[in-house]
N, CA, C and O atoms as a printed pandas DataFrame, in Angstrom:
     atom_number atom_name residue_name chain_id  residue_number  x_coord  y_coord  z_coord
0              1         N          MET        A               1  -43.265   51.771 -119.515
1              2        CA          MET        A               1  -42.010   50.032 -119.704
2              3         C          MET        A               1  -42.530   49.379 -118.734
3              4         O          MET        A               1  -42.888   49.965 -117.712
4              5         N          LYS        A               2  -42.649   48.162 -118.877
5              6        CA          LYS        A               2  -41.838   47.111 -117.750
6              7         C          LYS        A               2  -39.994   46.702 -117.424
7              8         O          LYS        A               2  -39.384   45.789 -117.980
8              9         N          ILE        A               3  -39.566   47.420 -116.653
9             10        CA          ILE        A               3  -38.493   46.721 -117.032
10            11         C          ILE        A               3  -38.278   45.507 -114.904
11            12         O          ILE        A               3  -38.271   45.813 -113.712
12            13         N          VAL        A               4  -38.150   44.119 -115.803
13            14        CA          VAL        A               4  -37.050   44.046 -114.071
14            15         C          VAL        A               4  -35.817   43.932 -113.852
15            16         O          VAL        A               4  -35.159   44.812 -114.406
16            17         N          GLY        A               5  -35.026   42.937 -113.055
17            18        CA          GLY        A               5  -33.143   42.977 -113.209
18            19         C          GLY        A               5  -32.961   42.278 -111.879
19            20         O          GLY        A               5  -33.797   42.156 -110.984
20            21         N          VAL        A               6  -31.492   41.765 -111.922
21            22        CA          VAL        A               6  -30.741   41.794 -110.886
22            23         C          VAL        A               6  -29.572   42.708 -111.219
23            24         O          VAL        A               6  -29.127   43.231 -112.241
24            25         N          THR        A               7  -29.173   42.673 -109.558
25            26        CA          THR        A               7  -28.319   43.349 -109.229
26            27         C          THR        A               7  -27.452   42.226 -108.886
27            28         O          THR        A               7  -27.923   41.090 -108.837
28            29         N          ALA        A               8  -25.919   42.514 -108.588
29            30        CA          ALA        A               8  -24.949   41.548 -107.271
30            31         C          ALA        A               8  -23.368   41.908 -108.477
31            32         O          ALA        A               8  -22.922   42.056 -109.615
32            33         N          CYS        A               9  -23.171   41.870 -107.164
33            34        CA          CYS        A               9  -21.923   42.816 -107.449
34            35         C          CYS        A               9  -20.279   41.751 -106.503
35            36         O          CYS        A               9  -20.548   40.918 -105.637
36            37         N          THR        A              10  -19.230   41.948 -106.789
37            38        CA          THR        A              10  -18.349   41.113 -106.057
38            39         C          THR        A              10  -18.295   40.890 -104.567
39            40         O          THR        A              10  -17.963   39.746 -104.256
40            41         N          ILE        A              11  -18.443   41.384 -103.977
41            42        CA          ILE        A              11  -18.361   41.427 -102.580
42            43         C          ILE        A              11  -20.151   41.496 -101.665
43            44         O          ILE        A              11  -20.355   41.448 -100.452
44            45         N          GLY        A              12  -21.286   41.632 -102.921
45            46        CA          GLY        A              12  -22.256   42.122 -102.489
46            47         C          GLY        A              12  -22.805   42.432 -101.894
47            48         O          GLY        A              12  -23.938   41.964 -101.779
48            49         N          ILE        A              13  -22.407   43.298 -101.231
49            50        CA          ILE        A              13  -22.147   44.270 -100.789
50            51         C          ILE        A              13  -23.351   46.245 -100.884
51            52         O          ILE        A              13  -24.527   46.601 -100.802
52            53         N          ALA        A              14  -22.055   46.826 -101.082
53            54        CA          ALA        A              14  -22.534   48.774 -101.443
54            55         C          ALA        A              14  -22.776   48.555 -102.607
55            56         O          ALA        A              14  -23.888   48.976 -102.923
56            57         N          HIS        A              15  -21.789   47.691 -104.049
57            58        CA          HIS        A              15  -22.508   48.127 -105.533
58            59         C          HIS        A              15  -22.701   47.343 -106.225
59            60         O          HIS        A              15  -22.199   47.181 -107.337
60            61         N          THR        A              16  -24.156   46.152 -105.204
61            62        CA          THR        A              16  -25.335   45.379 -105.617
62            63         C          THR        A              16  -26.439   46.550 -105.070
63            64         O          THR        A              16  -27.466   46.729 -105.725
64            65         N          TYR        A              17  -26.212   47.244 -103.985
65            66        CA          TYR        A              17  -27.193   48.539 -104.044
66            67         C          TYR        A              17  -27.221   49.268 -104.040
67            68         O          TYR        A              17  -27.913   49.875 -103.223
68            69         N          LEU        A              18  -26.141   50.151 -105.397
69            70        CA          LEU        A              18  -26.146   51.648 -105.514
70            71         C          LEU        A              18  -26.837   50.831 -106.850
71            72         O          LEU        A              18  -27.881   51.059 -107.461
72            73         N          ALA        A              19  -25.920   49.907 -107.009
73            74        CA          ALA        A              19  -27.140   49.373 -108.486
74            75         C          ALA        A              19  -28.345   49.799 -108.852
75            76         O          ALA        A              19  -28.864   50.616 -109.613
76            77         N          GLN        A              20  -28.713   48.729 -107.817
77            78        CA          GLN        A              20  -30.426   49.115 -107.820
78            79         C          GLN        A              20  -30.562   50.350 -107.803
79            80         O          GLN        A              20  -30.493   50.952 -108.875
80            81         N          GLN        A              21  -30.814   51.136 -106.457
81            82        CA          GLN        A              21  -31.028   52.050 -106.284
82            83         C          GLN        A              21  -31.112   53.310 -108.097
83            84         O          GLN        A              21  -32.043   54.011 -108.493
84            85         N          LYS        A              22  -29.728   53.077 -108.707
85            86        CA          LYS        A              22  -29.812   53.803 -109.252
86            87         C          LYS        A              22  -30.696   53.644 -110.558
87            88         O          LYS        A              22  -31.024   54.640 -111.204
88            89         N          LEU        A              23  -31.019   52.547 -110.876
89            90        CA          LEU        A              23  -31.455   51.381 -111.524
90            91         C          LEU        A              23  -33.341   51.630 -111.825
91            92         O          LEU        A              23  -34.073   51.678 -112.814
92            93         N          GLU        A              24  -33.493   51.730 -110.429
93            94        CA          GLU        A              24  -34.549   52.464 -109.670
94            95         C          GLU        A              24  -35.170   54.235 -110.144
95            96         O          GLU        A              24  -36.286   54.588 -110.524
96            97         N          ASP        A              25  -33.953   55.009 -109.922
97            98        CA          ASP        A              25  -34.511   56.062 -109.606
98            99         C          ASP        A              25  -35.078   56.439 -111.223
99           100         O          ASP        A              25  -36.191   56.687 -111.688
100          101         N          ALA        A              26  -34.039   56.366 -111.654
101          102        CA          ALA        A              26  -33.734   56.037 -113.322
102          103         C          ALA        A              26  -34.857   55.943 -114.032
103          104         O          ALA        A              26  -35.605   56.650 -114.707
104          105         N          ALA        A              27  -34.720   54.672 -113.606
105          106        CA          ALA        A              27  -36.374   54.219 -114.796
106          107         C          ALA        A              27  -37.791   55.242 -114.320
107          108         O          ALA        A              27  -38.607   55.814 -115.042
108          109         N          LYS        A              28  -37.664   55.181 -112.619
109          110        CA          LYS        A              28  -38.965   56.553 -112.657
110          111         C          LYS        A              28  -38.887   57.737 -113.174
111          112         O          LYS        A              28  -39.766   58.148 -113.932
112          113         N          ALA        A              29  -37.719   58.533 -112.809
113          114        CA          ALA        A              29  -37.685   59.500 -113.403
114          115         C          ALA        A              29  -38.175   59.448 -115.211
115          116         O          ALA        A              29  -38.761   60.360 -115.793
116          117         N          ALA        A              30  -37.805   58.325 -115.733
117          118        CA          ALA        A              30  -38.404   58.217 -116.806
118          119         C          ALA        A              30  -39.775   58.085 -117.259
119          120         O          ALA        A              30  -40.151   58.492 -118.359
120          121         N          GLY        A              31  -40.855   57.260 -116.027
121          122        CA          GLY        A              31  -42.064   56.659 -116.243
122          123         C          GLY        A              31  -41.907   55.574 -116.098
123          124         O          GLY        A              31  -42.893   54.838 -116.100
124          125         N          ASP        A              32  -40.773   55.112 -115.937
125          126        CA          ASP        A              32  -41.290   53.163 -116.402
126          127         C          ASP        A              32  -41.605   52.341 -114.833
127          128         O          ASP        A              32  -41.146   52.717 -113.755
128          129         N          GLU        A              33  -42.313   51.396 -115.005
129          130        CA          GLU        A              33  -42.222   50.153 -113.545
130          131         C          GLU        A              33  -41.057   49.234 -113.270
131          132         O          GLU        A              33  -40.375   48.477 -113.961
132          133         N          ILE        A              34  -41.074   49.408 -112.640
133          134        CA          ILE        A              34  -38.826   48.050 -112.569
134          135         C          ILE        A              34  -39.149   47.703 -111.156
135          136         O          ILE        A              34  -39.554   48.475 -110.287
136          137         N          LYS        A              35  -38.919   46.482 -111.060
137          138        CA          LYS        A              35  -38.418   46.481 -109.642
138          139         C          LYS        A              35  -37.452   45.860 -110.098
139          140         O          LYS        A              35  -37.412   45.610 -111.303
140          141         N          ILE        A              36  -36.101   45.330 -108.950
141          142        CA          ILE        A              36  -34.734   44.430 -109.372
142          143         C          ILE        A              36  -34.155   44.255 -108.323
143          144         O          ILE        A              36  -33.474   45.046 -107.671
144          145         N          GLU        A              37  -34.518   42.790 -108.059
145          146        CA          GLU        A              37  -33.800   41.496 -106.822
146          147         C          GLU        A              37  -32.673   42.306 -107.121
147          148         O          GLU        A              37  -32.356   43.086 -108.019
148          149         N          THR        A              38  -31.961   41.680 -105.635
149          150        CA          THR        A              38  -30.209   41.662 -105.572
150          151         C          THR        A              38  -30.412   40.862 -105.581
151          152         O          THR        A              38  -31.357   40.090 -105.745
152          153         N          GLN        A              39  -28.874   40.940 -105.268
153          154        CA          GLN        A              39  -27.969   38.996 -105.077
154          155         C          GLN        A              39  -26.507   39.051 -104.202
155          156         O          GLN        A              39  -25.369   38.810 -104.606
156          157         N          GLY        A              40  -26.933   39.426 -102.969
157          158        CA          GLY        A              40  -26.273   40.768 -102.495
158          159         C          GLY        A              40  -25.322   38.920 -100.589
159          160         O          GLY        A              40  -25.684   37.746 -100.510
160          161         N          THR        A              41  -24.196   39.699  -99.600
161          162        CA          THR        A              41  -24.000   39.226  -98.917
162          163         C          THR        A              41  -24.980   38.676  -98.390
163          164         O          THR        A              41  -24.819   37.463  -98.524
164          165         N          ILE        A              42  -26.341   38.990  -97.621
165          166        CA          ILE        A              42  -27.245   38.544  -97.395
166          167         C          ILE        A              42  -28.837   37.701  -98.087
167          168         O          ILE        A              42  -29.980   37.578  -97.649
168          169         N          GLY        A              43  -28.093   37.239  -99.424
169          170        CA          GLY        A              43  -29.135   35.969 -100.612
170          171         C          GLY        A              43  -29.759   37.329 -101.168
171          172         O          GLY        A              43  -29.314   38.463 -101.347
172          173         N          VAL        A              44  -30.862   36.770 -101.342
173          174        CA          VAL        A              44  -31.610   37.275 -102.304
174          175         C          VAL        A              44  -32.605   38.094 -102.147
175          176         O          VAL        A              44  -33.614   37.569 -101.677
176          177         N          GLU        A              45  -32.666   39.234 -102.386
177          178        CA          GLU        A              45  -33.835   39.970 -101.990
178          179         C          GLU        A              45  -35.245   41.098 -102.928
179          180         O          GLU        A              45  -34.921   41.877 -103.825
180          181         N          ASN        A              46  -35.908   41.021 -102.716
181          182        CA          ASN        A              46  -36.959   41.449 -103.674
182          183         C          ASN        A              46  -37.112   40.231 -104.973
183          184         O          ASN        A              46  -37.537   40.352 -106.122
184          185         N          ALA        A              47  -36.771   39.485 -104.508
185          186        CA          ALA        A              47  -37.437   38.825 -105.619
186          187         C          ALA        A              47  -38.612   38.426 -106.626
187          188         O          ALA        A              47  -39.792   38.132 -106.440
188          189         N          LEU        A              48  -37.699   38.552 -107.935
189          190        CA          LEU        A              48  -38.640   38.523 -108.838
190          191         C          LEU        A              48  -39.429   37.226 -109.030
191          192         O          LEU        A              48  -39.013   36.071 -108.945
192          193         N          THR        A              49  -40.600   37.650 -109.294
193          194        CA          THR        A              49  -41.867   35.731 -109.706
194          195         C          THR        A              49  -41.724   35.960 -111.479
195          196         O          THR        A              49  -41.962   37.013 -112.069
196          197         N          GLN        A              50  -41.340   34.858 -112.007
197          198        CA          GLN        A              50  -41.336   34.464 -113.323
198          199         C          GLN        A              50  -42.997   34.655 -114.083
199          200         O          GLN        A              50  -43.330   34.241 -115.194
200          201         N          GLU        A              51  -43.966   35.509 -112.951
201          202        CA          GLU        A              51  -44.899   35.748 -113.765
202          203         C          GLU        A              51  -44.139   37.665 -113.653
203          204         O          GLU        A              51  -44.325   38.206 -114.742
204          205         N          GLU        A              52  -43.627   38.345 -112.934
205          206        CA          GLU        A              52  -43.462   39.405 -113.125
206          207         C          GLU        A              52  -42.017   40.128 -114.403
207          208         O          GLU        A              52  -41.892   41.260 -114.871
208          209         N          ILE        A              53  -40.819   38.357 -114.669
209          210        CA          ILE        A              53  -39.741   38.804 -115.670
210          211         C          ILE        A              53  -40.967   38.016 -117.221
211          212         O          ILE        A              53  -40.690   37.680 -118.373
212          213         N          ASP        A              54  -42.109   38.011 -116.533
213          214        CA          ASP        A              54  -42.746   36.775 -117.865
214          215         C          ASP        A              54  -43.748   38.746 -118.957
215          216         O          ASP        A              54  -43.710   39.041 -120.151
216          217         N          ASN        A              55  -44.364   39.434 -117.877
217          218        CA          ASN        A              55  -44.816   40.039 -118.024
218          219         C          ASN        A              55  -43.722   42.002 -118.139
219          220         O          ASN        A              55  -44.172   43.147 -118.172
220          221         N          ALA        A              56  -42.360   41.512 -118.160
221          222        CA          ALA        A              56  -41.401   42.905 -118.346
222          223         C          ALA        A              56  -41.556   42.960 -120.008
223          224         O          ALA        A              56  -41.922   42.121 -120.832
224          225         N          ASP        A              57  -41.168   44.149 -120.094
225          226        CA          ASP        A              57  -41.017   44.652 -121.311
226          227         C          ASP        A              57  -38.900   44.118 -121.870
227          228         O          ASP        A              57  -38.367   43.966 -122.969
228          229         N          ILE        A              58  -38.449   44.031 -120.642
229          230        CA          ILE        A              58  -37.084   44.064 -121.033
230          231         C          ILE        A              58  -36.376   43.755 -119.096
231          232         O          ILE        A              58  -36.943   44.142 -118.074
232          233         N          ALA        A              59  -35.196   43.061 -119.165
233          234        CA          ALA        A              59  -34.868   42.776 -118.353
234          235         C          ALA        A              59  -32.564   43.125 -118.289
235          236         O          ALA        A              59  -31.654   42.535 -118.871
236          237         N          ILE        A              60  -32.561   44.118 -117.461
237          238        CA          ILE        A              60  -31.379   45.078 -116.680
238          239         C          ILE        A              60  -31.182   43.513 -115.745
239          240         O          ILE        A              60  -32.015   42.870 -115.107
240          241         N          LEU        A              61  -29.217   43.185 -116.084
241          242        CA          LEU        A              61  -29.389   42.431 -115.076
242          243         C          LEU        A              61  -27.871   42.882 -115.609
243          244         O          LEU        A              61  -27.356   42.816 -116.725
244          245         N          ALA        A              62  -27.362   43.387 -114.274
245          246        CA          ALA        A              62  -25.838   44.489 -114.234
246          247         C          ALA        A              62  -25.695   43.835 -112.731
247          248         O          ALA        A              62  -26.325   43.959 -111.681
248          249         N          VAL        A              63  -24.453   43.011 -113.192
249          250        CA          VAL        A              63  -24.327   41.791 -112.594
250          251         C          VAL        A              63  -21.901   42.338 -111.938
251          252         O          VAL        A              63  -21.176   43.327 -112.050
252          253         N          ASP        A              64  -21.798   41.310 -111.519
253          254        CA          ASP        A              64  -20.086   41.327 -112.138
254          255         C          ASP        A              64  -20.093   40.132 -112.110
255          256         O          ASP        A              64  -19.045   39.698 -112.589
256          257         N          VAL        A              65  -20.974   39.120 -111.678
257          258        CA          VAL        A              65  -20.629   37.999 -110.735
258          259         C          VAL        A              65  -21.456   36.987 -111.377
259          260         O          VAL        A              65  -22.373   37.444 -112.059
260          261         N          LYS        A              66  -21.325   35.435 -111.306
261          262        CA          LYS        A              66  -22.402   34.547 -111.758
262          263         C          LYS        A              66  -23.784   35.037 -111.443
263          264         O          LYS        A              66  -23.674   36.062 -110.771
264          265         N          ILE        A              67  -24.748   34.797 -111.604
265          266        CA          ILE        A              67  -26.356   35.159 -110.015
266          267         C          ILE        A              67  -26.982   33.748 -110.411
267          268         O          ILE        A              67  -27.007   33.224 -111.524
268          269         N          SER        A              68  -27.300   33.447 -109.637
269          270        CA          SER        A              68  -28.502   32.487 -109.725
270          271         C          SER        A              68  -29.810   32.772 -110.434
271          272         O          SER        A              68  -29.957   33.946 -110.774
272          273         N          GLY        A              69  -31.058   31.694 -110.803
273          274        CA          GLY        A              69  -31.966   32.251 -111.825
274          275         C          GLY        A              69  -31.550   32.852 -112.811
275          276         O          GLY        A              69  -32.658   33.100 -113.285
276          277         N          GLU        A              70  -30.758   33.358 -113.615
277          278        CA          GLU        A              70  -29.913   34.370 -114.898
278          279         C          GLU        A              70  -31.232   32.805 -115.434
279          280         O          GLU        A              70  -32.393   33.143 -115.202
280          281         N          GLU        A              71  -31.179   32.165 -115.701
281          282        CA          GLU        A              71  -31.511   31.226 -116.790
282          283         C          GLU        A              71  -33.627   31.565 -116.728
283          284         O          GLU        A              71  -34.364   30.671 -117.147
284          285         N          ARG        A              72  -33.967   32.308 -116.418
285          286        CA          ARG        A              72  -35.094   32.667 -115.774
286          287         C          ARG        A              72  -35.474   33.924 -116.612
287          288         O          ARG        A              72  -36.531   34.537 -116.761
288          289         N          PHE        A              73  -34.467   34.048 -117.006
289          290        CA          PHE        A              73  -34.470   35.571 -118.890
290          291         C          PHE        A              73  -34.246   34.651 -119.629
291          292         O          PHE        A              73  -35.101   33.912 -119.141
292          293         N          LYS        A              74  -33.739   33.958 -120.539
293          294        CA          LYS        A              74  -33.659   33.308 -121.861
294          295         C          LYS        A              74  -34.425   33.800 -122.521
295          296         O          LYS        A              74  -33.877   34.309 -123.499
296          297         N          ASN        A              75  -36.201   34.018 -122.499
297          298        CA          ASN        A              75  -36.739   34.149 -123.410
298          299         C          ASN        A              75  -37.261   35.749 -123.705
299          300         O          ASN        A              75  -38.236   35.958 -124.427
300          301         N          HIS        A              76  -36.540   36.781 -123.097
301          302        CA          HIS        A              76  -36.205   37.798 -122.387
302          303         C          HIS        A              76  -35.081   38.958 -123.414
303          304         O          HIS        A              76  -33.887   38.818 -123.680
304          305         N          LYS        A              77  -35.849   39.851 -123.724
305          306        CA          LYS        A              77  -34.748   40.847 -124.634
306          307         C          LYS        A              77  -34.477   41.428 -123.223
307          308         O          LYS        A              77  -35.364   41.797 -122.453
308          309         N          VAL        A              78  -33.038   41.468 -122.955
309          310        CA          VAL        A              78  -32.170   41.242 -121.590
310          311         C          VAL        A              78  -30.696   42.050 -122.051
311          312         O          VAL        A              78  -29.964   41.699 -122.977
312          313         N          VAL        A              79  -30.535   42.950 -121.348
313          314        CA          VAL        A              79  -29.420   43.946 -121.762
314          315         C          VAL        A              79  -28.903   43.567 -120.402
315          316         O          VAL        A              79  -29.663   43.372 -119.453
316          317         N          LYS        A              80  -27.303   43.444 -120.310
317          318        CA          LYS        A              80  -26.728   43.040 -119.636
318          319         C          LYS        A              80  -25.279   44.217 -118.766
319          320         O          LYS        A              80  -24.365   44.677 -119.450
320          321         N          VAL        A              81  -25.361   44.407 -117.691
321          322        CA          VAL        A              81  -23.615   45.277 -117.430
322          323         C          VAL        A              81  -23.476   45.011 -116.100
323          324         O          VAL        A              81  -24.168   44.663 -115.144
324          325         N          SER        A              82  -21.729   45.448 -116.507
325          326        CA          SER        A              82  -21.388   45.916 -115.074
326          327         C          SER        A              82  -22.532   45.978 -114.340
327          328         O          SER        A              82  -23.707   45.894 -114.697
328          329         N          THR        A              83  -21.762   46.225 -112.659
329          330        CA          THR        A              83  -22.988   47.407 -111.995
330          331         C          THR        A              83  -21.769   48.487 -111.592
331          332         O          THR        A              83  -21.609   49.080 -110.524
332          333         N          GLU        A              84  -20.895   48.541 -112.922
333          334        CA          GLU        A              84  -20.047   49.992 -112.293
334          335         C          GLU        A              84  -21.139   50.810 -113.799
335          336         O          GLU        A              84  -21.496   51.983 -113.906
336          337         N          VAL        A              85  -21.329   49.958 -114.482
337          338        CA          VAL        A              85  -22.350   50.938 -115.822
338          339         C          VAL        A              85  -23.625   51.081 -114.960
339          340         O          VAL        A              85  -24.031   52.201 -115.271
340          341         N          ALA        A              86  -24.337   50.655 -114.202
341          342        CA          ALA        A              86  -25.993   50.797 -113.792
342          343         C          ALA        A              86  -25.660   52.458 -112.893
343          344         O          ALA        A              86  -26.357   53.469 -112.979
344          345         N          ILE        A              87  -24.161   52.242 -111.923
345          346        CA          ILE        A              87  -24.068   53.483 -111.199
346          347         C          ILE        A              87  -23.365   54.251 -111.555
347          348         O          ILE        A              87  -22.817   54.672 -110.536
348          349         N          LYS        A              88  -22.883   54.893 -112.618
349          350        CA          LYS        A              88  -22.070   55.874 -112.975
350          351         C          LYS        A              88  -22.644   56.231 -114.680
351          352         O          LYS        A              88  -22.289   57.215 -115.329
352          353         N          SER        A              89  -23.971   54.734 -115.337
353          354        CA          SER        A              89  -24.815   55.900 -116.425
354          355         C          SER        A              89  -26.715   55.791 -116.610
355          356         O          SER        A              89  -27.640   55.953 -117.406
356          357         N          PRO        A              90  -26.327   55.346 -115.038
357          358        CA          PRO        A              90  -28.510   55.063 -115.380
358          359         C          PRO        A              90  -28.267   55.050 -116.274
359          360         O          PRO        A              90  -27.543   54.297 -116.925
360          361         N          LYS        A              91  -29.506   56.921 -116.797
361          362        CA          LYS        A              91  -30.076   57.153 -117.212
362          363         C          LYS        A              91  -29.483   56.855 -118.557
363          364         O          LYS        A              91  -30.498   57.077 -119.217
364          365         N          LYS        A              92  -28.797   56.596 -119.232
365          366        CA          LYS        A              92  -28.279   56.498 -120.640
366          367         C          LYS        A              92  -28.400   55.224 -120.499
367          368         O          LYS        A              92  -28.251   54.677 -121.592
368          369         N          LEU        A              93  -28.594   54.522 -119.696
369          370        CA          LEU        A              93  -29.361   52.722 -119.910
370          371         C          LEU        A              93  -30.263   52.628 -119.514
371          372         O          LEU        A              93  -30.557   51.456 -119.275
372          373         N          ILE        A              94  -31.096   53.444 -119.234
373          374        CA          ILE        A              94  -32.610   53.481 -119.274
374          375         C          ILE        A              94  -33.205   53.845 -120.798
375          376         O          ILE        A              94  -34.272   53.376 -121.195
376          377         N          ALA        A              95  -32.149   54.985 -121.809
377          378        CA          ALA        A              95  -32.768   55.325 -122.104
378          379         C          ALA        A              95  -31.542   53.845 -123.379
379          380         O          ALA        A              95  -30.922   54.371 -124.303
380          381         N          LYS        A              96  -31.502   53.383 -123.331
381          382        CA          LYS        A              96  -31.066   52.240 -124.118
382          383         C          LYS        A              96  -31.831   51.839 -124.263
383          384         O          LYS        A              96  -32.537   52.117 -125.232
384          385         N          MET        A              97  -32.244   50.617 -123.051
385          386        CA          MET        A              97  -33.083   50.244 -122.745
386          387         C          MET        A              97  -34.289   49.972 -123.599
387          388         O          MET        A              97  -34.706   48.970 -124.180
388          389         N          HIS        A              98  -34.819   51.556 -123.438
389          390        CA          HIS        A              98  -36.163   52.151 -124.383
390          391         C          HIS        A              98  -35.469   51.690 -125.672
391          392         O          HIS        A              98  -36.189   50.812 -126.145
392          393         N          GLU        A              99  -34.567   51.853 -126.331
393          394        CA          GLU        A              99  -34.358   52.052 -127.468
394          395         C          GLU        A              99  -34.581   50.188 -128.501
395          396         O          GLU        A              99  -35.215   49.887 -129.513
396          397         N          ILE        A             100  -34.024   49.688 -127.906
397          398        CA          ILE        A             100  -34.007   48.258 -127.371
398          399         C          ILE        A             100  -35.632   47.768 -127.605
399          400         O          ILE        A             100  -36.361   47.473 -128.552
400          401         N          ALA        A             101  -35.701   47.859 -126.345
401          402        CA          ALA        A             101  -37.065   47.072 -126.272
402          403         C          ALA        A             101  -38.280   47.892 -127.161
403          404         O          ALA        A             101  -39.459   47.549 -127.070
404          405         N          GLY        A             102  -37.898   48.849 -127.899
405          406        CA          GLY        A             102  -38.880   49.768 -129.198
406          407         C          GLY        A             102  -39.634   50.292 -128.337
407          408         O          GLY        A             102  -40.675   50.666 -128.876
408          409         N          LYS        A             103  -39.599   50.554 -126.959
409          410        CA          LYS        A             103  -40.953   51.835 -126.639
410          411         C          LYS        A             103  -40.107   52.854 -125.901
411          412         O          LYS        A             103  -40.615   53.897 -125.490
């Protein structure tokens, strides 16, 4: 399964990148391809292209704040959670995404 997503926390430092790492580790353990864009205090890193979003089976927004470019995901299956959920239960979250995507 192909997953794309964005992580962003209120401070834009630790939880943004911790959520990214947890999601990437859990997805790779499940055999998925994943790319996570971070929107932290230093700006957007690992930016997603519209093509990557269009080719993904599902998207995850692990965010605690309003993000830029959320409209890019409007025609896709999207799971939206807090960064805390992504950090504490990444494997459950990836399993739920498989259910939702039907894969």
